[in-house]
C-alpha positions, -999 to +999 in steps of 0.1 A: -691+226-346-672+259-344-688+292-358-660+293-382-667+259-397-704+266-399-697+297-419-670+279-440-697+252-447-725+276-455-703+299-477-690+269-496-723+254-501-740+286-513-710+293-536-702+260-552-737+242-550-762+271-552-741+293-575-745+324-556-720+353-558-696+362-531-713+397-527-747+379-522-733+355-495-713+384-477-745+404-476-764+376-459-737+364-435-730+401-426-692+398-435-671+414-459-666+397-495-629+391-486-640+371-457-662+350-478-633+346-503-611+333-473-639+310-460-643+293-495-604+290-498-602+275-465-630+250-475-610+239-504-576+236-484-592+216-455-608+192-480-644+201-472-647+211-509-632+187-534-632+198-570-627+169-594-625+168-632-643+138-649-622+116-670-618+128-705-631+110-733-596+100-742-597+076-711-624+057-727-610+057-763-600+024-780-564+030-774-568+036-736-592+006-734-568-017-752-538-009-728-562-012-698-574-047-709-539-059-718-523-049-685-552-047-661-546-010-652-566+021-652-555+041-680-560+080-676-552+093-710-548+130-717-557+139-753-532+165-763-528+189-792-498+206-775-471+214-800-441+206-777-432+177-754-428+202-725-463+214-729-478+177-731-457+167-700-473+195-682-509+185-692-501+150-681-487+162-648-517+183-642-539+153-646-516+132-624-518+158-596-555+160-596-559+122-596-533+118-567-552+145-546-584+124-551-567+091-540-548+102-510-569+099-478-562+104-440-536+082-424-518+071-455-483+068-466-473+082-499-442+072-518-428+097-542-400+090-566-379+119-578-374+128-614-383+155-639-418+142-643-424+144-605-411+179-606-436+188-631-464+173-610-455+195-581-465+225-600-499+214-601-507+197-568-539+212-553-541+217-513-559+186-498-549+186-462-549+151-448-543+141-412-517+115-404-501+113-437-465+109-445-446+114-479-416+091-482-389+094-507-388+060-525-353+059-539-319+075-530-307+105-548-269+108-541-241+102-566-204+106-567-207+141-578-239+154-560-259+148-529-291+154-548-307+166-516-319+202-523-337+193-554-352+161-541-361+178-508-379+204-528-400+178-546-409+158-514-417+192-496-442+202-524-459+170-519-459+173-482-472+209-483-499+198-506-513+171-482-502+187-449-479+157-445-446+150-427-418+141-452-392+113-448-361+118-469-340+087-480-303+099-477-286+071-496-271+071-531-293+064-561-268+034-568-243+022-544-208+015-559-209-020-544-237-044-536-221-053-504-221-017-492-259-017-499-264-048-478-244-033-448-263+000-452-297-018-451-289-030-417-285+006-403-314+015-380-318+049-398-322+032-431-344+005-417-368+032-404-374+045-441-375+009-455-401+002-429-423+030-442-417+020-479-429-015-469-464-001-460-471+025-487-507+031-495-499+051-527-469+054-550-462+079-576-433+077-601-423+086-636-406+064-662-369+069-669-355+061-703-322+057-720-336+071-751-360+098-738-366+130-757-360+149-724-331+132-708-341+114-675-323+129-645-308+095-636-288+094-668-283+131-676-268+140-640-240+114-638-256+087-618-247+062-645-216+068-667-213+064-705-196+030-703-220+015-678-248+030-699-235+013-730-234-020-711-270-016-701-282-010-735-261-043-746-281-061-719-316-048-733-322-023-705-346+004-718-352+024-687-362+025-650-388+033-625-376+044-592-339+039-605-347+002-608-336-007-644-360-026-667-361-044-700-389-039-724-401-075-715-406-065-678-376-085-665-354-067-641-340-094-614-309-103-632-298-069-641-264-065-620-269-028-614-301-035-597-283-052-569-269-017-562-300+001-567-319+018-538-356+021-550-382-005-546-383-032-573-415-038-593-422-070-571-421-047-539-442-020-556-468-046-564-478-046-528-488-010-528-526-006-535-524+023-559-494+029-580-494+059-603-470+057-632-468+091-650-453+096-686-456+118-715-428+109-741-433+085-769-396+077-769-402+062-734-429+036-747-404+007-744-397+016-706-434+021-702-440-014-715-414-029-692-430-012-662-466-026-671-452-061-680-435-061-646-466-054-628-455-021-612-485+000-623-521+002-612-528+036-629-512+048-660-514+086-666-503+092-702-508+114-733-524+100-763-493+100-784-472+080-760-503+057-754-506+050-791-467+045-794-469+021-765-498+000-779-481-003-813-451-021-795-473-049-781-466-079-801 
């Protein structure tokens, strides 16, 4: 064990466990206070120190328990008195970031779907350096009017930086124009490399897109689906999506024609991933949340109390 590791361990133990001040630790170690501060920061970044926040009382409330019992998922409910949806989303994103940091371990592959909620999560990701980890983009992001790459790369890179991971982008459209084109692309070796990673995910994290969200889902606001197609989807009972795979409120998805052209993993494929974090903070997305839960796509639901109550009220 190196001298630096010994000092880092000793400084972290005395600061976090014994409650000593940095000044006292610096005197005993014979180093400056700034050195102690750097040792403690390094201990956190390396994972030697892991700061966790206990589940709030909201996660054990009757609403959270009812959702957990109905769908066999872990419900991490965030009580919120925030006056705006943006602030509630930020609180839920913070809880999701902390939970994800506790879940991810060495030598794991983490799938990340892009979207406005995942962008919010990136602002709160703590540094948890993990060896041998890879962050993979779960669904394509290009459309007829944008590559989507700069924004999506920024999201993926934030996750990669948080865990000291390599990142793997998925440079295909969110939706192909033709199902036959997708079938041909899925035979390409460069695409198969990403698909192979997606087939062995240990953790997946994603938001919930909605046709009626208070804050427009990126896939609907940025031209990925046109007005005419959107109207047809609504007529077919589609309420939203996860990973750009469209869903009805009853959890069905396999017969939706657009999904033959979608590039994200289906709920059936996601069900093979051990931990699947669904992050949402918008009561207008409750129908899509129910669709994701009924499709079996979720193991961990990170949600605010308003959206949780709205979702529960829709269960017949």
